[in-house]
N, CA, C and O atoms as a Tripos MOL2 file, in Angstrom:
@<TRIPOS>MOLECULE
protein
  276   275    69     0     0
PROTEIN
NO_CHARGES

@<TRIPOS>ATOM
      1 N          11.2780  -17.5040   16.2370 N.3       1 MET1
      2 CA         12.1880  -16.5630   16.5360 C.3       1 MET1
      3 C          12.9360  -15.8880   14.3420 C.2       1 MET1
      4 O          12.9330  -14.7200   13.9530 O.2       1 MET1
      5 N          13.3600  -16.9870   13.6000 N.am      2 ALA2
      6 CA         13.3740  -16.8860   12.6100 C.3       2 ALA2
      7 C          12.9500  -16.5440   12.1540 C.2       2 ALA2
      8 O          13.3830  -15.4780   11.7160 O.2       2 ALA2
      9 N          11.2940  -17.1230   11.5940 N.am      3 LYS3
     10 CA          9.5650  -17.1010   11.2060 C.3       3 LYS3
     11 C          10.5250  -15.7940   11.0910 C.2       3 LYS3
     12 O          11.4100  -15.3220   10.3770 O.2       3 LYS3
     13 N           9.5010  -15.4230   12.6750 N.am      4 GLN4
     14 CA          9.7980  -14.0200   12.4910 C.3       4 GLN4
     15 C          10.0030  -12.7120   11.6510 C.2       4 GLN4
     16 O           9.3860  -11.8470   11.0290 O.2       4 GLN4
     17 N          11.5040  -13.1910   12.0980 N.am      5 LEU5
     18 CA         12.4550  -12.0990   10.9730 C.3       5 LEU5
     19 C          12.2390  -12.1350    9.6960 C.2       5 LEU5
     20 O          12.5100  -11.1140    9.0630 O.2       5 LEU5
     21 N          11.5870  -13.5480    8.8290 N.am      6 ASP6
     22 CA         12.1230  -13.4810    7.7550 C.3       6 ASP6
     23 C          10.6680  -12.7380    7.0610 C.2       6 ASP6
     24 O          10.7390  -12.5490    5.8470 O.2       6 ASP6
     25 N           9.2060  -12.2580    7.8380 N.am      7 ILE7
     26 CA          7.6860  -11.9070    7.3480 C.3       7 ILE7
     27 C           8.6400  -10.5080    7.8420 C.2       7 ILE7
     28 O           9.2580  -10.5660    6.7790 O.2       7 ILE7
     29 N           9.2560   -9.3590    8.5150 N.am      8 GLN8
     30 CA          9.5040   -8.5960    8.3680 C.3       8 GLN8
     31 C          10.5200   -8.2130    7.4620 C.2       8 GLN8
     32 O          10.7440   -7.0460    7.1420 O.2       8 GLN8
     33 N          11.2530   -9.4010    6.9700 N.am      9 LYS9
     34 CA         11.5600   -9.1590    5.7100 C.3       9 LYS9
     35 C          11.0900   -9.0880    4.5030 C.2       9 LYS9
     36 O          11.6670   -8.4610    3.6140 O.2       9 LYS9
     37 N           9.9350   -9.7540    4.3320 N.am     10 ILE10
     38 CA          9.5180  -10.2180    3.4200 C.3      10 ILE10
     39 C           8.1700   -8.1140    2.8700 C.2      10 ILE10
     40 O           7.8910   -7.4310    1.8840 O.2      10 ILE10
     41 N           7.8980   -8.1520    4.3780 N.am     11 ILE11
     42 CA          6.8640   -7.0900    4.8090 C.3      11 ILE11
     43 C           7.8960   -6.2870    4.4180 C.2      11 ILE11
     44 O           7.2340   -5.3350    4.0030 O.2      11 ILE11
     45 N           9.0640   -5.9670    4.2440 N.am     12 ALA12
     46 CA          9.9870   -4.5880    4.0100 C.3      12 ALA12
     47 C          10.0820   -4.4070    3.0960 C.2      12 ALA12
     48 O           9.8860   -3.2460    2.7370 O.2      12 ALA12
     49 N          10.5040   -5.5810    1.9400 N.am     13 GLU13
     50 CA         11.0980   -6.0080    0.1990 C.3      13 GLU13
     51 C           9.6830   -5.6590   -0.4630 C.2      13 GLU13
     52 O           9.6830   -5.3490   -1.6550 O.2      13 GLU13
     53 N           7.9660   -5.7080    0.5490 N.am     14 ASP14
     54 CA          7.2820   -5.9880   -0.7000 C.3      14 ASP14
     55 C           6.4480   -5.5260   -0.4160 C.2      14 ASP14
     56 O           5.4820   -5.3560   -1.1590 O.2      14 ASP14
     57 N           6.5360   -5.0740    1.0310 N.am     15 PHE15
     58 CA          4.7280   -4.3650    0.8840 C.3      15 PHE15
     59 C           5.5110   -3.1430    1.1900 C.2      15 PHE15
     60 O           6.7380   -3.1440    1.2900 O.2      15 PHE15
     61 N           4.3540   -1.5540    1.4110 N.am     16 ASP16
     62 CA          4.3680   -0.3490    1.5850 C.3      16 ASP16
     63 C           3.3840   -0.6200    3.3170 C.2      16 ASP16
     64 O           2.7120   -1.4490    3.9300 O.2      16 ASP16
     65 N           3.9230    0.6910    3.4000 N.am     17 SER17
     66 CA          3.4520    1.4190    5.3130 C.3      17 SER17
     67 C           1.9740    2.0760    4.3060 C.2      17 SER17
     68 O           1.6310    2.1210    3.1240 O.2      17 SER17
     69 N           1.6010    2.3800    5.2680 N.am     18 LYS18
     70 CA          0.6380    3.5890    4.4180 C.3      18 LYS18
     71 C           1.1580    4.8660    4.8620 C.2      18 LYS18
     72 O           0.3690    5.8070    4.7790 O.2      18 LYS18
     73 N           1.9960    5.0360    5.1900 N.am     19 PRO19
     74 CA          2.6550    6.2860    5.2830 C.3      19 PRO19
     75 C           3.6460    5.6910    3.5410 C.2      19 PRO19
     76 O           3.6510    5.3950    2.3460 O.2      19 PRO19
     77 N           3.6820    5.7030    3.6100 N.am     20 GLU20
     78 CA          5.3590    4.8990    2.0270 C.3      20 GLU20
     79 C           4.6160    4.9490    1.8780 C.2      20 GLU20
     80 O           4.3260    6.1040    2.1920 O.2      20 GLU20
     81 N           3.0470    4.0720    1.2410 N.am     21 ALA21
     82 CA          2.1350    4.0420   -0.0790 C.3      21 ALA21
     83 C           1.3260    6.2070   -0.0910 C.2      21 ALA21
     84 O           1.2790    7.2010   -0.8150 O.2      21 ALA21
     85 N           1.1320    5.9800    0.5270 N.am     22 ALA22
     86 CA          0.1840    7.9850    0.2870 C.3      22 ALA22
     87 C           1.6060    8.5470   -0.0970 C.2      22 ALA22
     88 O           1.6010    9.5830   -0.7610 O.2      22 ALA22
     89 N           2.8000    8.0040    0.2320 N.am     23 LEU23
     90 CA          3.6120    9.2840   -0.4910 C.3      23 LEU23
     91 C           3.7690    8.4930   -2.3960 C.2      23 LEU23
     92 O           3.1670    8.9800   -3.3540 O.2      23 LEU23
     93 N           4.4860    7.5390   -2.4690 N.am     24 ALA24
     94 CA          4.5490    7.4520   -3.3280 C.3      24 ALA24
     95 C           3.5380    7.7220   -4.1400 C.2      24 ALA24
     96 O           3.4850    8.4300   -5.1450 O.2      24 ALA24
     97 N           2.7200    7.0630   -3.5830 N.am     25 LEU25
     98 CA          1.2820    7.8700   -4.4690 C.3      25 LEU25
     99 C           1.2620    9.3430   -4.7100 C.2      25 LEU25
    100 O           0.5600    9.4540   -5.7150 O.2      25 LEU25
    101 N           1.6020   10.3970   -4.3850 N.am     26 ASP26
    102 CA          1.9320   11.5120   -4.0720 C.3      26 ASP26
    103 C           0.4440   11.5800   -4.1640 C.2      26 ASP26
    104 O          -0.2710   11.6350   -5.1650 O.2      26 ASP26
    105 N          -0.0590   11.5540   -2.0810 N.am     27 ILE27
    106 CA         -1.7380   11.7340   -1.9100 C.3      27 ILE27
    107 C          -1.0650   11.9440   -0.2660 C.2      27 ILE27
    108 O          -0.0430   11.9060    0.4200 O.2      27 ILE27
    109 N          -2.5440   12.1900   -0.2830 N.am     28 THR28
    110 CA         -2.1250   12.8910    1.7060 C.3      28 THR28
    111 C          -2.8290   10.9450    2.2240 C.2      28 THR28
    112 O          -3.4410   10.0480    1.6440 O.2      28 THR28
    113 N          -2.5620   11.0490    2.8500 N.am     29 GLU29
    114 CA         -2.9120    9.9650    3.8980 C.3      29 GLU29
    115 C          -4.3250    9.5520    4.4560 C.2      29 GLU29
    116 O          -4.6580    8.4980    4.9970 O.2      29 GLU29
    117 N          -5.1770   10.8540    4.1280 N.am     30 ARG30
    118 CA         -6.7460   11.0440    4.6540 C.3      30 ARG30
    119 C          -6.8770   10.3680    3.3260 C.2      30 ARG30
    120 O          -7.5400    9.3340    3.2480 O.2      30 ARG30
    121 N          -6.0950   11.0540    1.9300 N.am     31 THR31
    122 CA         -7.3110   10.9030    1.0860 C.3      31 THR31
    123 C          -6.5140    9.1000    0.6560 C.2      31 THR31
    124 O          -7.2840    8.1980    0.3270 O.2      31 THR31
    125 N          -5.7650    8.9700    0.6930 N.am     32 LEU32
    126 CA         -6.1000    7.3860    0.7790 C.3      32 LEU32
    127 C          -5.8720    6.9890    1.6860 C.2      32 LEU32
    128 O          -4.8140    6.3870    1.8680 O.2      32 LEU32
    129 N          -7.1760    7.2410    3.0430 N.am     33 ASP33
    130 CA         -8.1210    6.2440    3.6770 C.3      33 ASP33
    131 C          -9.3570    6.3130    3.2090 C.2      33 ASP33
    132 O         -10.0720    5.3170    3.0970 O.2      33 ASP33
    133 N          -9.8580    7.9710    2.7690 N.am     34 ARG34
    134 CA        -10.7800    8.0190    1.8010 C.3      34 ARG34
    135 C         -11.6900    7.8480    0.9630 C.2      34 ARG34
    136 O         -12.8600    8.2210    1.0450 O.2      34 ARG34
    137 N         -10.6940    6.7400   -0.6530 N.am     35 TRP35
    138 CA        -10.3670    6.0800   -1.6990 C.3      35 TRP35
    139 C         -10.8270    4.4470   -0.9110 C.2      35 TRP35
    140 O         -11.8840    3.8140   -0.9140 O.2      35 TRP35
    141 N          -9.6160    4.2140   -0.3490 N.am     36 ILE36
    142 CA        -10.0200    3.0530    0.6630 C.3      36 ILE36
    143 C         -11.6100    3.1490    1.3410 C.2      36 ILE36
    144 O         -12.5250    2.4430    0.9170 O.2      36 ILE36
    145 N         -11.7080    3.7140    1.9790 N.am     37 GLU37
    146 CA        -13.3430    3.5980    2.0310 C.3      37 GLU37
    147 C         -14.4730    3.2130    1.0320 C.2      37 GLU37
    148 O         -15.4250    2.4320    1.0570 O.2      37 GLU37
    149 N         -13.8720    4.2410    0.0010 N.am     38 GLN38
    150 CA        -15.2790    4.6300   -1.1810 C.3      38 GLN38
    151 C         -15.3970    3.4470   -2.0330 C.2      38 GLN38
    152 O         -16.3770    3.2480   -2.7520 O.2      38 GLN38
    153 N         -13.7520    2.1660   -1.8930 N.am     39 GLY39
    154 CA        -13.5870    1.3920   -2.9000 C.3      39 GLY39
    155 C         -12.9670    1.3860   -3.7680 C.2      39 GLY39
    156 O         -12.9060    0.3830   -4.4780 O.2      39 GLY39
    157 N         -11.9810    2.9800   -4.1470 N.am     40 ASN40
    158 CA        -11.4730    2.9900   -5.5390 C.3      40 ASN40
    159 C          -9.5090    3.6780   -5.1190 C.2      40 ASN40
    160 O          -8.7220    4.4740   -5.6330 O.2      40 ASN40
    161 N          -9.5310    2.6540   -3.7910 N.am     41 GLY41
    162 CA         -7.9650    2.3880   -3.9000 C.3      41 GLY41
    163 C          -7.2050    1.5450   -3.9500 C.2      41 GLY41
    164 O          -8.0220    0.6250   -3.9320 O.2      41 GLY41
    165 N          -6.1180    0.9820   -4.0080 N.am     42 PRO42
    166 CA         -4.9810    0.1590   -4.2470 C.3      42 PRO42
    167 C          -5.7500   -0.9700   -3.4050 C.2      42 PRO42
    168 O          -6.8520   -0.4810   -3.1590 O.2      42 PRO42
    169 N          -5.6770   -2.2070   -2.8720 N.am     43 PRO43
    170 CA         -5.6410   -3.6790   -2.4140 C.3      43 PRO43
    171 C          -4.6630   -2.9670   -1.0490 C.2      43 PRO43
    172 O          -3.6510   -2.2690   -0.9940 O.2      43 PRO43
    173 N          -5.7830   -3.7020    0.1500 N.am     44 VAL44
    174 CA         -5.0710   -3.4820    1.0850 C.3      44 VAL44
    175 C          -4.9950   -5.1720    1.4970 C.2      44 VAL44
    176 O          -5.7460   -6.1420    1.3970 O.2      44 VAL44
    177 N          -3.5180   -4.8740    2.0570 N.am     45 VAL45
    178 CA         -3.4090   -6.6200    2.8060 C.3      45 VAL45
    179 C          -3.6580   -6.1080    4.1520 C.2      45 VAL45
    180 O          -3.9950   -4.9270    4.2380 O.2      45 VAL45
    181 N          -3.5780   -6.6110    4.9210 N.am     46 LEU46
    182 CA         -3.9940   -6.8920    6.6050 C.3      46 LEU46
    183 C          -3.0140   -7.3100    6.9350 C.2      46 LEU46
    184 O          -2.9590   -8.2670    6.1630 O.2      46 LEU46
    185 N          -1.6040   -7.3960    7.8460 N.am     47 ILE47
    186 CA         -1.1750   -7.7680    8.4930 C.3      47 ILE47
    187 C          -0.6470   -7.7250    9.9060 C.2      47 ILE47
    188 O           0.5110   -7.3380   10.0630 O.2      47 ILE47
    189 N          -1.4480   -8.1190   11.0670 N.am     48 ARG48
    190 CA         -1.3970   -7.7740   12.1070 C.3      48 ARG48
    191 C          -1.7870   -6.3540   12.6970 C.2      48 ARG48
    192 O          -1.0730   -5.6560   13.4180 O.2      48 ARG48
    193 N          -3.5250   -5.9650   12.0800 N.am     49 LYS49
    194 CA         -4.0850   -5.3550   12.0510 C.3      49 LYS49
    195 C          -3.4830   -4.3960   11.2740 C.2      49 LYS49
    196 O          -4.1100   -3.3550   11.4680 O.2      49 LYS49
    197 N          -2.7440   -4.2410   10.6300 N.am     50 ARG50
    198 CA         -1.8360   -3.1600    9.5920 C.3      50 ARG50
    199 C          -2.3750   -3.1950    8.6230 C.2      50 ARG50
    200 O          -2.5170   -4.2430    7.9920 O.2      50 ARG50
    201 N          -2.7160   -2.3240    8.3310 N.am     51 GLN51
    202 CA         -2.6570   -1.5870    6.4670 C.3      51 GLN51
    203 C          -1.0290   -1.8570    5.6950 C.2      51 GLN51
    204 O          -0.1480   -1.0150    5.8660 O.2      51 GLN51
    205 N          -0.8430   -2.7790    5.0770 N.am     52 PHE52
    206 CA          0.2070   -2.2840    4.0080 C.3      52 PHE52
    207 C          -0.4740   -2.4960    2.7020 C.2      52 PHE52
    208 O          -1.5500   -3.0780    2.5670 O.2      52 PHE52
    209 N           0.3620   -1.8880    1.6000 N.am     53 PHE53
    210 CA          0.9140   -2.2780    0.3700 C.3      53 PHE53
    211 C           0.8250   -2.7360   -0.1700 C.2      53 PHE53
    212 O           1.3270   -1.9310   -0.9540 O.2      53 PHE53
    213 N           0.4000   -4.2620   -1.3230 N.am     54 ASP54
    214 CA          1.8080   -4.4190   -2.3920 C.3      54 ASP54
    215 C           2.5480   -3.1380   -3.3570 C.2      54 ASP54
    216 O           1.9120   -2.2400   -3.9080 O.2      54 ASP54
    217 N           4.3200   -3.3480   -3.4030 N.am     55 LYS55
    218 CA          4.4390   -2.4240   -4.1360 C.3      55 LYS55
    219 C           4.3450   -2.4510   -5.9000 C.2      55 LYS55
    220 O           4.6000   -1.7040   -6.8450 O.2      55 LYS55
    221 N           3.8760   -3.6470   -5.6830 N.am     56 ARG56
    222 CA          3.5530   -3.3340   -7.1150 C.3      56 ARG56
    223 C           1.7520   -3.6020   -7.6600 C.2      56 ARG56
    224 O           1.2390   -3.2710   -8.7290 O.2      56 ARG56
    225 N           1.2500   -4.1690   -6.7100 N.am     57 ALA57
    226 CA          0.1720   -3.7070   -6.9550 C.3      57 ALA57
    227 C           0.0220   -1.6050   -7.0330 C.2      57 ALA57
    228 O          -0.3510   -0.7570   -7.8440 O.2      57 ALA57
    229 N           0.5130   -1.6510   -5.8100 N.am     58 LEU58
    230 CA          0.9780    0.8800   -5.6760 C.3      58 LEU58
    231 C           0.7810    0.9360   -7.4980 C.2      58 LEU58
    232 O          -0.1850    1.2910   -8.1740 O.2      58 LEU58
    233 N           2.3140    0.3600   -7.9470 N.am     59 ALA59
    234 CA          2.7690    1.0010   -9.1660 C.3      59 ALA59
    235 C           1.4690    0.8440  -10.0310 C.2      59 ALA59
    236 O           0.7660    1.7970  -10.3680 O.2      59 ALA59
    237 N           1.2820   -0.1900  -10.2840 N.am     60 GLU60
    238 CA          0.4070   -0.8820  -10.9550 C.3      60 GLU60
    239 C          -0.8700    0.8870  -10.7580 C.2      60 GLU60
    240 O          -0.9510    2.0150  -11.2450 O.2      60 GLU60
    241 N          -1.4100    0.2340   -9.9880 N.am     61 PHE61
    242 CA         -2.2920    1.8450   -9.1250 C.3      61 PHE61
    243 C          -1.9290    3.0760   -9.8450 C.2      61 PHE61
    244 O          -2.5250    3.3780  -10.8790 O.2      61 PHE61
    245 N          -1.3570    3.5170   -9.5520 N.am     62 LYS62
    246 CA         -0.4240    4.8330  -10.1430 C.3      62 LYS62
    247 C          -0.4060    4.9220  -11.3290 C.2      62 LYS62
    248 O          -0.3720    6.0450  -11.8320 O.2      62 LYS62
    249 N          -0.4250    3.7500  -12.1470 N.am     63 GLN63
    250 CA         -0.1750    3.5100  -13.9600 C.3      63 GLN63
    251 C          -1.6510    4.1880  -13.6850 C.2      63 GLN63
    252 O          -1.6900    5.4030  -13.4880 O.2      63 GLN63
    253 N          -2.6650    3.5410  -13.6740 N.am     64 LYS64
    254 CA         -4.1290    3.3850  -14.2440 C.3      64 LYS64
    255 C          -4.4720    4.0480  -13.9230 C.2      64 LYS64
    256 O          -5.6430    3.9740  -14.2940 O.2      64 LYS64
    257 N          -4.2870    5.4720  -12.9790 N.am     65 ARG65
    258 CA         -4.7410    6.5350  -12.6510 C.3      65 ARG65
    259 C          -3.8710    7.3780  -13.1200 C.2      65 ARG65
    260 O          -4.2820    8.4930  -12.8000 O.2      65 ARG65
    261 N          -3.0760    7.4540  -13.5920 N.am     66 LEU66
    262 CA         -2.2510    8.6500  -14.4660 C.3      66 LEU66
    263 C          -3.0710    8.7140  -16.1840 C.2      66 LEU66
    264 O          -3.3690    9.6650  -16.9070 O.2      66 LEU66
    265 N          -3.2190    7.2260  -16.3380 N.am     67 VAL67
    266 CA         -3.8260    6.5130  -18.0240 C.3      67 VAL67
    267 C          -4.9380    7.7640  -17.5170 C.2      67 VAL67
    268 O          -4.9620    8.9370  -17.8920 O.2      67 VAL67
    269 N          -5.6050    7.2430  -16.7820 N.am     68 ARG68
    270 CA         -6.9970    8.1670  -16.8490 C.3      68 ARG68
    271 C          -7.7300    9.5360  -16.5490 C.2      68 ARG68
    272 O          -8.9260    9.8030  -16.4290 O.2      68 ARG68
    273 N          -6.7460   10.1990  -16.4840 N.am     69 ARG69
    274 CA         -6.1940   11.9270  -16.3260 C.3      69 ARG69
    275 C          -6.0670   12.3460  -17.0770 C.2      69 ARG69
    276 O          -5.6920   13.5190  -17.0730 O.2      69 ARG69
@<TRIPOS>BOND
     1     1     2 1
     2     2     3 1
     3     3     4 2
     4     3     5 am
     5     5     6 1
     6     6     7 1
     7     7     8 2
     8     7     9 am
     9     9    10 1
    10    10    11 1
    11    11    12 2
    12    11    13 am
    13    13    14 1
    14    14    15 1
    15    15    16 2
    16    15    17 am
    17    17    18 1
    18    18    19 1
    19    19    20 2
    20    19    21 am
    21    21    22 1
    22    22    23 1
    23    23    24 2
    24    23    25 am
    25    25    26 1
    26    26    27 1
    27    27    28 2
    28    27    29 am
    29    29    30 1
    30    30    31 1
    31    31    32 2
    32    31    33 am
    33    33    34 1
    34    34    35 1
    35    35    36 2
    36    35    37 am
    37    37    38 1
    38    38    39 1
    39    39    40 2
    40    39    41 am
    41    41    42 1
    42    42    43 1
    43    43    44 2
    44    43    45 am
    45    45    46 1
    46    46    47 1
    47    47    48 2
    48    47    49 am
    49    49    50 1
    50    50    51 1
    51    51    52 2
    52    51    53 am
    53    53    54 1
    54    54    55 1
    55    55    56 2
    56    55    57 am
    57    57    58 1
    58    58    59 1
    59    59    60 2
    60    59    61 am
    61    61    62 1
    62    62    63 1
    63    63    64 2
    64    63    65 am
    65    65    66 1
    66    66    67 1
    67    67    68 2
    68    67    69 am
    69    69    70 1
    70    70    71 1
    71    71    72 2
    72    71    73 am
    73    73    74 1
    74    74    75 1
    75    75    76 2
    76    75    77 am
    77    77    78 1
    78    78    79 1
    79    79    80 2
    80    79    81 am
    81    81    82 1
    82    82    83 1
    83    83    84 2
    84    83    85 am
    85    85    86 1
    86    86    87 1
    87    87    88 2
    88    87    89 am
    89    89    90 1
    90    90    91 1
    91    91    92 2
    92    91    93 am
    93    93    94 1
    94    94    95 1
    95    95    96 2
    96    95    97 am
    97    97    98 1
    98    98    99 1
    99    99   100 2
   100    99   101 am
   101   101   102 1
   102   102   103 1
   103   103   104 2
   104   103   105 am
   105   105   106 1
   106   106   107 1
   107   107   108 2
   108   107   109 am
   109   109   110 1
   110   110   111 1
   111   111   112 2
   112   111   113 am
   113   113   114 1
   114   114   115 1
   115   115   116 2
   116   115   117 am
   117   117   118 1
   118   118   119 1
   119   119   120 2
   120   119   121 am
   121   121   122 1
   122   122   123 1
   123   123   124 2
   124   123   125 am
   125   125   126 1
   126   126   127 1
   127   127   128 2
   128   127   129 am
   129   129   130 1
   130   130   131 1
   131   131   132 2
   132   131   133 am
   133   133   134 1
   134   134   135 1
   135   135   136 2
   136   135   137 am
   137   137   138 1
   138   138   139 1
   139   139   140 2
   140   139   141 am
   141   141   142 1
   142   142   143 1
   143   143   144 2
   144   143   145 am
   145   145   146 1
   146   146   147 1
   147   147   148 2
   148   147   149 am
   149   149   150 1
   150   150   151 1
   151   151   152 2
   152   151   153 am
   153   153   154 1
   154   154   155 1
   155   155   156 2
   156   155   157 am
   157   157   158 1
   158   158   159 1
   159   159   160 2
   160   159   161 am
   161   161   162 1
   162   162   163 1
   163   163   164 2
   164   163   165 am
   165   165   166 1
   166   166   167 1
   167   167   168 2
   168   167   169 am
   169   169   170 1
   170   170   171 1
   171   171   172 2
   172   171   173 am
   173   173   174 1
   174   174   175 1
   175   175   176 2
   176   175   177 am
   177   177   178 1
   178   178   179 1
   179   179   180 2
   180   179   181 am
   181   181   182 1
   182   182   183 1
   183   183   184 2
   184   183   185 am
   185   185   186 1
   186   186   187 1
   187   187   188 2
   188   187   189 am
   189   189   190 1
   190   190   191 1
   191   191   192 2
   192   191   193 am
   193   193   194 1
   194   194   195 1
   195   195   196 2
   196   195   197 am
   197   197   198 1
   198   198   199 1
   199   199   200 2
   200   199   201 am
   201   201   202 1
   202   202   203 1
   203   203   204 2
   204   203   205 am
   205   205   206 1
   206   206   207 1
   207   207   208 2
   208   207   209 am
   209   209   210 1
   210   210   211 1
   211   211   212 2
   212   211   213 am
   213   213   214 1
   214   214   215 1
   215   215   216 2
   216   215   217 am
   217   217   218 1
   218   218   219 1
   219   219   220 2
   220   219   221 am
   221   221   222 1
   222   222   223 1
   223   223   224 2
   224   223   225 am
   225   225   226 1
   226   226   227 1
   227   227   228 2
   228   227   229 am
   229   229   230 1
   230   230   231 1
   231   231   232 2
   232   231   233 am
   233   233   234 1
   234   234   235 1
   235   235   236 2
   236   235   237 am
   237   237   238 1
   238   238   239 1
   239   239   240 2
   240   239   241 am
   241   241   242 1
   242   242   243 1
   243   243   244 2
   244   243   245 am
   245   245   246 1
   246   246   247 1
   247   247   248 2
   248   247   249 am
   249   249   250 1
   250   250   251 1
   251   251   252 2
   252   251   253 am
   253   253   254 1
   254   254   255 1
   255   255   256 2
   256   255   257 am
   257   257   258 1
   258   258   259 1
   259   259   260 2
   260   259   261 am
   261   261   262 1
   262   262   263 1
   263   263   264 2
   264   263   265 am
   265   265   266 1
   266   266   267 1
   267   267   268 2
   268   267   269 am
   269   269   270 1
   270   270   271 1
   271   271   272 2
   272   271   273 am
   273   273   274 1
   274   274   275 1
   275   275   276 2
@<TRIPOS>SUBSTRUCTURE
     1 MET1         2 RESIDUE 1 A MET
     2 ALA2         6 RESIDUE 1 A ALA
     3 LYS3        10 RESIDUE 1 A LYS
     4 GLN4        14 RESIDUE 1 A GLN
     5 LEU5        18 RESIDUE 1 A LEU
     6 ASP6        22 RESIDUE 1 A ASP
     7 ILE7        26 RESIDUE 1 A ILE
     8 GLN8        30 RESIDUE 1 A GLN
     9 LYS9        34 RESIDUE 1 A LYS
    10 ILE10       38 RESIDUE 1 A ILE
    11 ILE11       42 RESIDUE 1 A ILE
    12 ALA12       46 RESIDUE 1 A ALA
    13 GLU13       50 RESIDUE 1 A GLU
    14 ASP14       54 RESIDUE 1 A ASP
    15 PHE15       58 RESIDUE 1 A PHE
    16 ASP16       62 RESIDUE 1 A ASP
    17 SER17       66 RESIDUE 1 A SER
    18 LYS18       70 RESIDUE 1 A LYS
    19 PRO19       74 RESIDUE 1 A PRO
    20 GLU20       78 RESIDUE 1 A GLU
    21 ALA21       82 RESIDUE 1 A ALA
    22 ALA22       86 RESIDUE 1 A ALA
    23 LEU23       90 RESIDUE 1 A LEU
    24 ALA24       94 RESIDUE 1 A ALA
    25 LEU25       98 RESIDUE 1 A LEU
    26 ASP26      102 RESIDUE 1 A ASP
    27 ILE27      106 RESIDUE 1 A ILE
    28 THR28      110 RESIDUE 1 A THR
    29 GLU29      114 RESIDUE 1 A GLU
    30 ARG30      118 RESIDUE 1 A ARG
    31 THR31      122 RESIDUE 1 A THR
    32 LEU32      126 RESIDUE 1 A LEU
    33 ASP33      130 RESIDUE 1 A ASP
    34 ARG34      134 RESIDUE 1 A ARG
    35 TRP35      138 RESIDUE 1 A TRP
    36 ILE36      142 RESIDUE 1 A ILE
    37 GLU37      146 RESIDUE 1 A GLU
    38 GLN38      150 RESIDUE 1 A GLN
    39 GLY39      154 RESIDUE 1 A GLY
    40 ASN40      158 RESIDUE 1 A ASN
    41 GLY41      162 RESIDUE 1 A GLY
    42 PRO42      166 RESIDUE 1 A PRO
    43 PRO43      170 RESIDUE 1 A PRO
    44 VAL44      174 RESIDUE 1 A VAL
    45 VAL45      178 RESIDUE 1 A VAL
    46 LEU46      182 RESIDUE 1 A LEU
    47 ILE47      186 RESIDUE 1 A ILE
    48 ARG48      190 RESIDUE 1 A ARG
    49 LYS49      194 RESIDUE 1 A LYS
    50 ARG50      198 RESIDUE 1 A ARG
    51 GLN51      202 RESIDUE 1 A GLN
    52 PHE52      206 RESIDUE 1 A PHE
    53 PHE53      210 RESIDUE 1 A PHE
    54 ASP54      214 RESIDUE 1 A ASP
    55 LYS55      218 RESIDUE 1 A LYS
    56 ARG56      222 RESIDUE 1 A ARG
    57 ALA57      226 RESIDUE 1 A ALA
    58 LEU58      230 RESIDUE 1 A LEU
    59 ALA59      234 RESIDUE 1 A ALA
    60 GLU60      238 RESIDUE 1 A GLU
    61 PHE61      242 RESIDUE 1 A PHE
    62 LYS62      246 RESIDUE 1 A LYS
    63 GLN63      250 RESIDUE 1 A GLN
    64 LYS64      254 RESIDUE 1 A LYS
    65 ARG65      258 RESIDUE 1 A ARG
    66 LEU66      262 RESIDUE 1 A LEU
    67 VAL67      266 RESIDUE 1 A VAL
    68 ARG68      270 RESIDUE 1 A ARG
    69 ARG69      274 RESIDUE 1 A ARG
């Protein structure tokens, strides 16, 4: 049980769920899905068949998109 709590803590501290990632990028979840399907989205981590996004990678991805605009 202790390991499961540690994993949940790590996920909460270091990763965003898809809704959280979309909000952080100021886009819809559908847009995020399209970007991922096209290979243009932020890196995705699968944890128990759910998509999560490393918060640091999201920040870098967002910064790169801002620079390109």
